[in-house]
C-alpha positions in Angstrom: 0.0 0.0 0.0 2.8 2.4 0.8 4.4 1.7 -2.6 1.1 2.6 -4.3 0.8 5.9 -2.4 4.5 6.7 -3.2 3.9 6.1 -6.9 0.8 8.3 -7.0 2.7 11.1 -5.3 5.5 10.9 -7.8 3.0 11.1 -10.7 1.3 14.1 -9.1 4.7 15.9 -8.8 5.8 15.1 -12.4 2.5 15.8 -14.1 2.7 19.7 -14.1 6.1 19.8 -15.7 5.2 17.1 -18.2 2.0 19.0 -19.2 4.1 22.2 -19.8 6.4 20.3 -22.2 3.4 19.0 -24.2 0.7 21.6 -24.9 -2.9 20.6 -24.5 -5.0 19.6 -27.5 -7.1 22.8 -27.0 -4.0 25.1 -27.2 -2.6 23.2 -30.2 -5.8 23.3 -32.1 -6.2 27.1 -31.4 -2.7 27.7 -32.7 -3.3 25.9 -35.9 -6.6 27.5 -36.5 -5.1 31.0 -36.0 -2.5 30.4 -38.7 -4.6 28.1 -40.9 -5.0 30.6 -43.8 -2.2 33.0 -42.9 -2.6 36.7 -42.5 -4.5 38.4 -45.3 -4.5 41.8 -46.9 -8.3 41.9 -46.4 -10.2 40.0 -43.8 -13.1 40.5 -41.3 -11.2 43.3 -39.5 -10.0 45.4 -42.4 -11.0 49.0 -43.1 -9.4 50.8 -46.1 -9.4 54.3 -47.5 -8.2 54.7 -51.1 -7.0 58.0 -52.5 -6.8 57.7 -56.3 -6.4 59.4 -59.7 -7.8 58.0 -62.9 -7.2 58.4 -66.6 -9.0 57.5 -69.8 -12.6 58.2 -68.9 -15.1 58.6 -71.6 -16.3 62.1 -72.7 -20.0 62.8 -72.1 -20.3 65.3 -75.0 -19.8 65.3 -78.8 -17.1 68.0 -79.2 -15.2 69.1 -82.3 -11.4 68.9 -81.5 -8.3 69.8 -83.3 -9.8 72.5 -85.5 -8.4 76.1 -85.6 -9.7 78.2 -82.8 -11.0 75.3 -80.8 -9.8 74.4 -77.3 -10.5 71.3 -75.3 -9.2 69.8 -72.1 -10.1 67.4 -69.3 -8.5 66.8 -65.9 -7.9 63.3 -64.5 -10.6 61.9 -62.3 -9.9 62.2 -58.6 -11.5 59.7 -56.2 -11.8 59.0 -52.5 -13.2 55.6 -51.5 -13.9 53.7 -48.3 -14.2 50.0 -47.8 -15.0 47.7 -44.9 -15.9 43.9 -44.8 -19.4 42.5 -44.9 -20.5 41.1 -41.6 -20.1 37.5 -42.6 -17.7 35.7 -45.0 -19.2 35.0 -48.4 -18.0 31.9 -50.0 -14.2 31.6 -50.4 -13.5 35.2 -49.6 -14.7 38.5 -48.1 -17.0 41.1 -49.6 -15.9 44.7 -49.1 -18.6 47.3 -49.1 -18.3 51.1 -48.9 -18.6 54.4 -50.7 -17.1 56.2 -53.7 -16.7 60.0 -54.2 -15.3 61.3 -57.5 -14.6 64.6 -59.3 -13.5 65.6 -62.8 -13.5 68.8 -64.8 -13.9 69.2 -68.6 -13.8 72.3 -70.7 -14.4 73.3 -74.3 -14.2 76.6 -76.2 -13.6 78.3 -79.5 -12.9 81.8 -80.8 -14.6 83.4 -83.8 -12.9 86.3 -85.6 -14.1 88.4 -88.5 -14.3 91.9 -90.1 -17.6 93.6 -89.8 -19.1 96.1 -92.3 -16.9 98.9 -90.9 -13.8 96.7 -91.4 -13.3 96.4 -87.7 -11.7 93.1 -86.7 -13.8 91.4 -84.0 -13.0 88.3 -81.9 -15.6 86.5 -79.9 -15.1 83.6 -77.5 -17.5 80.8 -76.5 -16.6 78.8 -73.4 -18.2 75.7 -71.9 -17.1 74.0 -68.7 -18.4 70.9 -66.9 -17.8 69.8 -63.3 -18.7 66.2 -62.6 -19.3 65.0 -59.0 -19.9 61.3 -58.5 -21.5 59.7 -55.4 -21.8 55.9 -55.4 -21.8 52.7 -53.5 -18.8 50.4 -54.0 -18.6 46.6 -53.6 -15.4 44.5 -54.0 -14.9 40.8 -53.6 -11.6 39.6 -52.1 -11.0 35.9 -52.9 -8.8 34.2 -50.3 -6.8 32.4 -53.0 -5.7 35.7 -54.4 -5.3 37.4 -51.0 -2.0 37.1 -49.2 -0.3 39.1 -46.4 1.1 41.9 -48.5 -0.7 41.7 -51.8 -4.0 40.8 -53.3 -6.1 40.8 -56.5 -9.8 41.7 -56.4 -12.8 42.7 -58.6 -15.7 45.0 -58.0 -18.5 47.3 -59.1 -19.5 50.9 -58.4 -23.2 52.0 -58.7 -24.5 55.5 -58.0 -25.1 59.0 -59.4 -23.1 61.5 -61.4 -24.0 65.2 -60.9 -23.0 67.6 -63.7 -22.8 71.3 -63.5 -22.5 73.1 -66.8 -21.2 76.7 -67.2 -21.4 78.7 -70.5 -20.0 82.1 -71.3 -19.6 84.3 -74.4 -18.9 87.9 -75.3 -20.8 87.7 -78.6 -23.7 90.2 -78.4 -25.5 88.5 -81.3 -25.5 85.1 -79.7 -29.1 83.8 -79.3 -28.2 82.5 -75.8 -27.6 84.6 -72.7 -24.1 85.8 -72.2 -23.7 83.4 -69.3 -25.8 80.6 -67.8 -25.5 77.6 -65.6 -27.3 74.3 -65.7 -27.1 71.1 -63.7 -28.2 67.5 -64.4 -27.9 64.1 -62.7 -27.2 60.8 -64.4 -26.6 57.2 -63.3 -23.0 56.3 -62.7 -21.4 52.8 -62.8 -18.1 51.0 -63.2 -16.9 47.4 -63.4 -13.3 46.9 -62.6 -10.5 44.5 -61.5 -7.6 45.6 -59.3 -4.5 44.7 -57.4 -3.0 46.1 -54.1 0.4 45.8 -52.6 1.4 47.0 -49.1 5.0 48.4 -49.0 4.7 48.9 -45.2 2.2 47.5 -42.7 -0.7 49.9 -43.3 0.2 51.8 -46.4 0.0 50.4 -49.9 -0.4 51.1 -53.6 -3.3 50.0 -55.7 -4.2 49.9 -59.4 -7.5 49.2 -61.1 -8.6 48.8 -64.7 -12.2 48.7 -66.0 -15.0 50.5 -67.7 -17.1 53.4 -66.3 -15.8 56.3 -64.3 -12.2 55.8 -65.6 -10.4 53.1 -67.5 -7.3 53.1 -65.3 -7.2 54.2 -61.7 -4.6 54.0 -59.0 -3.2 55.6 -55.9 -2.6 55.1 -52.2 -4.4 52.7 -49.9 -4.5 53.3 -46.1 -5.5 50.3 -43.9 -6.7 50.8 -40.3 
């Protein structure tokens, strides 16, 4: 009996150190689960702000270009977007949802010169300018297979409204329109795109997107928080 008691006491003394050398099943399983898919660029805790500039957007007007006396120009499209994950994982990846704000300026003008009946040389100008403001919802799918720690490839859509403010001005007294006027319109806005993002440091990265809609090529800085 004394031998049995002594054996049990030895087991009791050795068990704590033995357990420390071999983690429990619960701890081992938790560790594996945490690193099962690896850290991702985009997951259930990600929030992103994108500051971008776009090129190659379509013109919304039929404008004569290249002729003598005609002037035309258009700025790049500037955008600010926000994205956060949907509440639950959808399929093999995460859906990011958020908002899109965009701005672009376009102008067009021409000069008309002639001699009147008194042989006085006159030059008249005609100026048009358009400011475009876009407000839209943005949805982007981040597939786990294409989503690693520092880089990812994704695809998405933008759906919303584009607000146009048109300004017109002329110094021609014979023009049938008023010398100046302003008008505004609202149109549907949309875009379908695919993109890629790379983080050069932990929370700051670069992104590039290509698609059809607000601009054909768009890129800039991504800030994750």
